[in-house]
C-alpha positions as CSV (number, residue, x, y, z in Angstrom):
1,M,0.0,0.0,0.0
2,R,2.8,2.4,0.9
3,R,4.6,1.6,-2.4
4,W,1.3,2.3,-4.4
5,K,1.0,5.7,-2.5
6,Y,4.2,6.8,-4.3
7,L,3.7,5.0,-7.6
8,K,0.2,6.3,-8.2
9,P,1.4,10.0,-8.8
10,L,4.1,8.7,-11.1
11,C,1.6,6.7,-13.1
12,I,-0.7,9.7,-13.4
13,A,2.3,11.9,-14.5
14,A,3.4,9.3,-17.1
15,A,-0.2,9.1,-18.5
16,L,-0.4,12.9,-18.8
17,F,3.0,12.9,-20.5
18,L,1.8,10.4,-23.1
19,F,-1.3,12.6,-23.7
20,I,0.8,15.7,-24.2
21,Q,3.1,13.9,-26.6
22,F,0.0,12.6,-28.4
23,F,-1.2,16.2,-28.9
24,V,2.3,17.4,-29.9
25,L,2.0,14.9,-32.7
26,I,-1.3,16.5,-33.8
27,H,0.2,20.0,-34.0
28,L,3.3,18.7,-35.8
29,S,1.2,16.8,-38.3
30,S,-1.0,19.8,-38.9
31,D,1.9,21.8,-40.3
32,Q,2.8,19.2,-42.8
33,G,1.4,19.6,-46.3
34,D,-1.2,21.9,-47.8
35,A,-4.5,22.2,-45.9
36,D,-6.5,21.7,-49.1
37,T,-4.7,18.4,-49.7
38,H,-6.1,17.1,-46.4
39,S,-9.5,18.7,-46.5
40,H,-11.3,15.4,-47.1
41,N,-9.4,13.5,-44.4
42,G,-12.1,14.1,-41.9
43,K,-14.7,12.2,-43.9
44,I,-12.2,9.4,-44.7
45,V,-11.1,9.0,-41.0
46,V,-14.7,8.9,-39.8
47,E,-15.6,6.3,-42.3
48,L,-12.6,4.1,-41.4
49,L,-13.5,4.6,-37.7
50,Q,-17.0,3.4,-38.3
51,K,-15.8,0.3,-40.1
52,S,-13.6,-0.6,-37.2
53,W,-15.9,0.3,-34.3
54,T,-17.7,-2.7,-32.8
55,D,-18.9,-1.3,-29.5
56,S,-22.0,0.7,-28.4
57,P,-23.1,3.4,-30.9
58,L,-20.8,6.3,-31.6
59,F,-22.5,9.6,-31.8
60,L,-21.2,12.9,-33.2
61,L,-20.5,15.6,-30.6
62,E,-18.3,18.2,-32.3
63,P,-20.2,21.5,-31.6
64,S,-19.1,23.3,-34.7
65,I,-20.3,20.5,-37.0
66,L,-23.5,19.9,-35.1
67,S,-24.3,23.6,-35.3
68,A,-23.7,23.7,-39.0
69,V,-25.8,20.6,-39.5
70,S,-28.6,22.0,-37.4
71,A,-28.5,25.2,-39.4
72,G,-28.8,23.2,-42.6
73,T,-26.1,24.9,-44.5
74,N,-26.5,24.3,-48.2
75,S,-23.6,23.5,-50.5
76,K,-23.0,21.6,-53.7
77,E,-19.8,20.1,-52.4
78,D,-19.8,16.4,-51.4
79,C,-18.0,17.1,-48.1
80,V,-19.0,20.2,-46.2
81,Y,-19.2,19.3,-42.5
82,L,-16.5,16.7,-42.0
83,C,-14.0,18.4,-44.3
84,N,-13.6,21.8,-42.6
85,N,-10.0,21.1,-41.5
86,N,-10.9,20.4,-37.8
87,K,-7.8,19.3,-35.9
88,V,-10.1,17.3,-33.6
89,I,-13.5,15.8,-34.3
90,T,-15.4,14.7,-31.1
91,F,-17.6,11.7,-30.8
92,G,-19.3,10.2,-27.7
93,I,-20.4,6.8,-26.4
94,I,-22.5,5.7,-23.4
95,G,-20.0,3.8,-21.2
96,N,-22.7,2.0,-19.3
97,L,-23.7,0.2,-22.5
98,S,-20.2,-0.8,-23.3
99,K,-19.0,-4.2,-22.3
100,T,-16.1,-4.7,-24.7
101,L,-14.5,-1.2,-24.9
102,S,-11.0,-2.5,-24.3
103,L,-11.4,-5.0,-27.1
104,T,-12.7,-2.3,-29.4
105,V,-9.7,-0.1,-28.7
106,H,-7.4,-3.1,-29.4
107,K,-9.2,-3.7,-32.7
108,L,-8.7,0.0,-33.7
109,R,-5.0,-0.5,-33.2
110,Q,-5.1,-3.6,-35.4
111,D,-6.9,-1.6,-38.1
112,G,-4.3,1.1,-38.5
113,F,-5.2,3.5,-35.7
114,S,-3.1,4.6,-32.8
115,A,-5.3,4.9,-29.7
116,V,-4.7,6.3,-26.3
117,D,-7.4,5.8,-23.6
118,S,-7.7,7.5,-20.2
119,S,-9.2,5.9,-17.1
120,D,-10.3,7.2,-13.8
121,E,-12.2,6.1,-10.7
122,H,-16.0,6.2,-11.1
123,P,-17.2,9.0,-8.7
124,D,-20.2,7.0,-7.5
125,S,-17.7,4.4,-6.2
126,L,-16.0,7.0,-3.9
127,T,-19.0,8.0,-1.8
128,K,-19.3,7.3,1.8
129,E,-21.7,4.5,1.0
130,N,-19.3,2.6,-1.4
131,R,-15.7,3.3,-0.7
132,M,-14.7,0.7,-3.3
133,P,-13.0,2.5,-6.3
134,V,-14.1,1.2,-9.7
135,K,-11.9,2.1,-12.7
136,I,-13.7,3.3,-15.9
137,T,-12.5,4.4,-19.3
138,T,-13.2,8.1,-19.6
139,H,-11.7,9.4,-22.9
140,I,-10.2,7.8,-26.0
141,F,-8.0,9.6,-28.5
142,V,-7.6,8.0,-31.9
143,Q,-5.4,8.9,-35.0
144,H,-5.2,6.9,-38.2
145,M,-1.6,6.2,-39.1
146,K,-2.1,7.1,-42.7
147,Y,-4.3,10.1,-42.0
148,P,-3.0,11.6,-38.7
149,E,-5.4,14.6,-38.9
150,P,-8.0,15.0,-37.7
151,T,-7.7,13.3,-34.3
152,I,-10.9,11.6,-33.1
153,H,-11.7,12.3,-29.5
154,I,-14.2,9.9,-28.0
155,V,-15.9,11.1,-24.8
156,V,-17.2,8.3,-22.7
157,F,-20.5,9.3,-20.9
158,Y,-21.9,7.4,-17.9
159,N,-25.4,7.4,-16.5
160,R,-25.5,8.6,-12.9
161,K,-28.1,9.0,-10.2
162,P,-30.5,10.7,-10.3
163,G,-30.6,10.2,-14.0
164,F,-28.1,12.4,-15.9
165,L,-25.2,11.8,-18.2
166,W,-21.7,12.6,-16.9
167,H,-18.3,12.7,-18.4
168,S,-15.0,13.3,-16.6
169,Q,-12.4,16.0,-16.9
170,I,-9.1,15.3,-18.7
171,Q,-6.1,17.5,-18.2
172,I,-4.4,18.2,-21.5
173,A,-2.5,21.3,-22.5
174,T,-4.5,22.1,-25.6
175,S,-7.5,24.2,-26.4
176,D,-8.5,22.1,-29.4
177,I,-10.8,19.7,-27.5
178,A,-14.4,20.7,-27.1
179,F,-15.2,18.4,-24.2
180,G,-13.1,17.5,-21.1
181,S,-11.5,20.8,-19.9
182,T,-14.0,20.3,-17.0
183,A,-16.3,17.4,-16.1
184,G,-19.7,17.8,-17.6
185,A,-23.4,16.9,-16.7
186,Y,-26.1,16.6,-19.3
187,E,-29.8,15.7,-19.4
188,P,-30.2,12.3,-21.1
189,F,-30.8,12.5,-24.9
190,N,-32.0,10.3,-27.6
191,L,-29.9,9.4,-30.7
192,Q,-31.1,9.8,-34.3
193,K,-29.4,8.8,-37.5
194,K,-28.5,11.6,-39.8
195,T,-26.8,11.6,-43.2
196,I,-23.8,14.0,-43.0
197,D,-21.6,14.3,-46.1
198,N,-23.2,11.0,-47.3
199,V,-22.1,9.3,-44.1
200,Q,-24.7,7.8,-41.7
201,L,-23.9,9.1,-38.2
202,H,-25.8,9.1,-34.9
203,V,-26.3,12.6,-33.4
204,P,-28.0,13.8,-30.1
205,S,-31.6,14.6,-30.6
206,P,-32.7,17.3,-30.7
207,I,-29.4,18.8,-31.6
208,T,-30.3,22.4,-30.5
209,T,-31.3,21.2,-27.0
210,F,-28.0,19.4,-26.6
211,L,-25.9,22.3,-27.9
212,Q,-27.7,24.7,-25.5
213,Q,-26.4,22.6,-22.6
214,V,-22.7,22.6,-23.6
215,P,-21.7,26.0,-22.3
216,H,-23.4,25.4,-19.0
217,S,-22.4,21.8,-18.4
218,E,-19.5,22.1,-15.9
219,F,-19.9,19.6,-13.1
220,I,-18.1,19.7,-9.8
221,E,-17.9,16.5,-7.7
222,C,-18.4,16.8,-4.0
223,N,-15.1,16.4,-2.2
224,Y,-15.7,13.1,-0.3
225,A,-12.2,13.1,1.3
226,R,-12.9,16.6,2.8
227,A,-16.3,15.4,4.1
228,E,-14.7,12.3,5.6
229,A,-12.2,14.5,7.4
230,F,-15.0,16.7,8.7
231,Y,-16.9,13.7,10.1
232,L,-13.8,12.4,11.8
233,K,-13.8,15.5,13.9
234,N,-17.6,15.9,14.0
235,P,-19.3,12.5,14.1
236,R,-22.4,12.3,11.9
237,D,-25.7,13.0,13.6
238,K,-27.7,9.8,13.2
239,S,-30.5,10.8,15.4
240,E,-34.1,10.3,14.3
241,Q,-34.5,14.1,14.1
242,A,-31.5,14.5,11.8
243,I,-32.7,11.7,9.5
244,H,-36.1,13.2,9.4
245,F,-34.8,16.6,8.5
246,Q,-32.6,15.2,5.7
247,R,-35.6,13.4,4.3
248,K,-37.7,16.6,4.4
249,A,-34.9,18.7,2.9
250,R,-34.6,16.3,0.0
251,Q,-38.3,16.4,-0.6
252,L,-38.3,20.2,-0.4
253,I,-35.4,20.6,-2.9
254,S,-37.1,18.1,-5.2
255,T,-40.4,20.0,-5.1
256,A,-38.7,23.3,-5.6
257,Q,-36.8,21.9,-8.6
258,K,-40.0,20.8,-10.3
259,V,-41.7,24.1,-9.7
260,L,-38.8,26.2,-10.9
261,D,-37.8,24.0,-13.8
262,G,-41.5,24.1,-14.8
263,L,-41.2,27.9,-14.9
264,G,-37.9,27.9,-16.7
265,I,-36.2,29.6,-13.7
266,R,-32.6,28.7,-12.9
267,F,-31.7,28.2,-9.3
268,W,-28.9,27.1,-7.1
269,I,-28.4,25.9,-3.6
270,S,-27.2,28.8,-1.5
271,S,-26.0,29.9,2.0
272,G,-26.1,27.1,4.6
273,T,-27.3,24.5,2.0
274,T,-24.2,25.2,0.0
275,L,-22.0,25.1,3.1
276,G,-23.4,21.6,3.9
277,W,-22.6,20.4,0.4
278,F,-19.1,21.9,0.3
279,R,-18.0,20.8,3.8
280,Q,-19.7,17.5,4.4
281,C,-21.4,16.5,1.1
282,D,-24.8,16.6,2.9
283,I,-27.4,18.8,4.4
284,I,-26.5,20.4,7.8
285,P,-28.9,18.6,10.2
286,Y,-29.3,21.4,12.7
287,S,-30.0,24.2,10.1
288,Q,-33.7,23.3,9.8
289,D,-34.1,25.1,6.5
290,V,-33.2,25.0,2.8
291,D,-31.6,27.9,1.0
292,L,-31.9,28.6,-2.7
293,G,-30.5,31.4,-4.9
294,I,-32.2,32.9,-8.0
295,W,-31.0,35.7,-10.3
296,I,-33.5,38.6,-9.9
297,K,-33.5,38.8,-13.7
298,D,-35.0,35.3,-13.8
299,Y,-37.8,36.2,-11.4
300,K,-41.4,35.5,-12.7
301,P,-44.5,36.9,-10.9
302,E,-46.2,33.5,-11.1
303,M,-43.6,31.9,-8.7
304,V,-45.6,32.3,-5.6
305,Q,-48.8,30.8,-7.1
306,A,-46.8,27.9,-8.5
307,F,-45.2,27.1,-5.1
308,E,-48.5,27.3,-3.3
309,K,-50.1,25.0,-5.9
310,A,-47.3,22.6,-5.1
311,G,-48.3,22.6,-1.5
312,L,-45.8,25.1,-0.1
313,P,-47.6,28.1,1.4
314,L,-45.9,31.5,1.4
315,R,-44.4,32.4,4.8
316,F,-43.1,35.9,4.1
317,L,-42.3,38.3,1.3
318,F,-39.7,41.1,1.8
319,G,-38.6,43.9,-0.3
320,K,-39.3,44.8,-3.9
321,V,-38.3,43.1,-7.2
322,E,-36.1,46.1,-7.9
323,D,-34.5,46.1,-4.4
324,S,-33.8,43.5,-1.7
325,Y,-36.4,40.9,-2.7
326,Q,-36.7,37.7,-0.6
327,M,-39.4,35.1,0.0
328,A,-39.9,32.0,2.0
329,F,-42.3,29.0,1.9
330,L,-43.1,26.3,4.4
331,S,-43.2,22.6,4.1
332,G,-44.4,21.5,7.6
333,E,-41.8,22.7,10.0
334,V,-39.1,23.2,7.3
335,K,-38.6,26.6,5.7
336,L,-37.5,27.2,2.1
337,D,-35.7,30.5,1.8
338,I,-35.3,32.0,-1.6
339,F,-32.7,34.7,-2.0
340,F,-32.8,36.8,-5.1
341,F,-29.3,37.9,-6.3
342,Y,-28.5,41.3,-7.9
343,E,-25.3,42.2,-9.8
344,D,-23.1,45.3,-10.0
345,D,-19.8,45.9,-11.7
346,A,-17.6,44.1,-9.1
347,S,-19.9,41.8,-7.0
348,M,-23.1,40.0,-6.6
349,W,-25.4,40.4,-3.6
350,N,-28.6,39.2,-1.9
351,A,-30.6,40.9,0.8
352,A,-32.5,40.5,4.0
353,T,-34.9,42.7,6.0
354,V,-35.1,43.0,9.8
355,T,-38.9,43.0,10.4
356,E,-38.7,44.8,13.8
357,T,-36.9,47.8,12.5
358,G,-37.2,47.8,8.7
359,E,-33.4,47.7,8.4
360,K,-32.1,46.4,5.0
361,L,-29.1,44.2,5.0
362,R,-26.9,43.3,2.0
363,Y,-24.7,40.2,1.7
364,I,-21.9,40.8,-0.8
365,F,-20.3,37.9,-2.8
366,P,-17.5,37.8,-5.3
367,R,-18.7,37.2,-8.8
368,F,-19.5,33.6,-9.6
369,K,-21.0,31.4,-12.3
370,L,-23.2,28.3,-12.0
371,C,-22.0,24.7,-12.2
372,W,-23.7,21.3,-11.5
373,T,-23.3,18.9,-8.7
374,T,-25.4,16.4,-6.8
375,L,-26.8,16.8,-3.3
376,L,-28.9,14.1,-1.6
377,E,-29.0,12.4,-5.0
378,I,-30.5,15.4,-6.7
379,K,-28.7,17.2,-9.5
380,V,-28.5,20.9,-8.6
381,R,-26.6,24.0,-9.5
382,I,-24.0,25.5,-7.2
383,P,-22.1,28.8,-7.3
384,C,-18.6,28.2,-8.6
385,P,-15.9,28.6,-7.8
386,T,-17.6,27.6,-4.5
387,Q,-14.9,28.3,-1.9
388,P,-14.8,32.1,-2.4
389,Y,-18.6,32.1,-2.1
390,I,-18.4,30.1,1.2
391,E,-15.6,32.2,2.6
392,A,-17.5,35.4,1.8
393,N,-20.6,34.2,3.8
394,Y,-18.9,32.2,6.5
395,G,-15.2,33.3,6.7
396,N,-12.0,31.3,6.7
397,Q,-13.2,29.1,9.5
398,W,-16.0,27.5,7.6
399,Q,-14.7,24.0,8.5
400,T,-15.7,24.6,12.1
401,Q,-19.2,23.6,13.1
402,I,-21.1,26.6,14.5
403,K,-24.6,25.9,15.8
404,T,-25.4,29.4,17.0
405,W,-25.6,31.8,14.0
406,D,-27.1,35.3,13.9
407,W,-28.1,36.0,10.3
408,K,-28.1,39.8,11.1
409,S,-24.4,40.0,12.3
410,S,-22.5,36.7,12.0
411,A,-21.8,36.7,8.3
412,P,-18.6,38.5,7.3
413,N,-20.2,39.8,4.1
414,V,-23.2,41.5,5.7
415,R,-23.5,45.2,5.3
416,H,-26.1,47.8,6.5
417,N,-28.0,49.0,3.5
418,G,-30.4,51.6,5.0
419,Y,-34.0,51.3,6.2
420,W,-37.3,50.9,4.5
421,P,-39.5,54.0,5.0
422,K,-42.3,53.2,7.4
423,D,-44.9,54.2,5.0
424,Q,-43.7,51.3,2.8
425,W,-43.6,48.6,5.5
426,E,-47.0,47.2,4.6
427,K,-45.8,46.4,1.1
428,V,-42.1,45.4,1.7
429,I,-42.7,43.4,4.9
430,Q,-45.4,40.9,4.4
431,M,-45.7,38.0,6.9
432,Y,-48.2,35.1,6.6
433,E,-49.4,32.6,9.1
């Protein structure tokens, strides 16, 4: 075991070195010869790949080609889409359906291709429930010995709970690959056959829906090692009350997801719910609420009615849409807080209102984007990068469990933001039983 501890980093480094050399070969080969001479190589290589491929169906993923196909560009030439001098053409397969992938890669080598495949541990095998790492093939790079350009990049997708497609990250020093600079999460899609440059290829269906997901697909795995270290210092709460809250929180997030997805409103887990995910890959059992964030620009007036129709009565409504908006709903004894986020040039912020005084509070965050993760086996968005978001809200000691928290003063990023005029209180401070 001790020997493997030191050998593993060397093996990883060696694999990365091979990949770098592989891509150096791509760039060297791209400088040889006239581009027009090789313009039809894409079609030739794809046809040769199809003849050699004996595994689960390959489907075309290359965004530039899919976009052109979807747009229906007309041309009298016999090769338009596959002959546009791409250095890399991306395909995908569903890894769960593959039982002979290693044999297929071996056959490719026999048929005149050089092939390098990457493997990693399946994330679902690293959770606290499993702890038995399972190796999976994640990416395959293929070059034909006679036609070294384009390279074929095959992304291996895996079905994961609660029903989404995932691919891993691969660290290669090139900007030529369209998939793999980060891990990715996608909604499941069907495949349809399409004739592209007189070649029958599978493509995701519908193409436009798939392409819309690509820029927003980044997936961040929860850090199970960090969670395990946290629980070594803070034993997991296995009380009936904690288990009950976890179950209720999961139901509440699931219901909110159905409501907001139905309205086409993006949301992410926020505040204490994000802290629970980041620190312990779970909900914080003593928090007794669920926190979500929504861009104010995505707000829709029918939200309240939709939540109440789903069985979540409105608890309070603070502020105005144009300033410091916040709302909360109830599911039994568990509260769902929805914080609306505003943007300025340097930061993003959400707000709160002190009902007794009408004081307005602002919580300031560094700018962030949204990525995907899973919490309680639900695919949800998170702010990313996540740690600056956590540190803004909870400081550098976020690893320490704090059960007494004053939302008006404990957060390092809270700022006084004036008072609501008393003649507006009736509209900006609405409480419901």
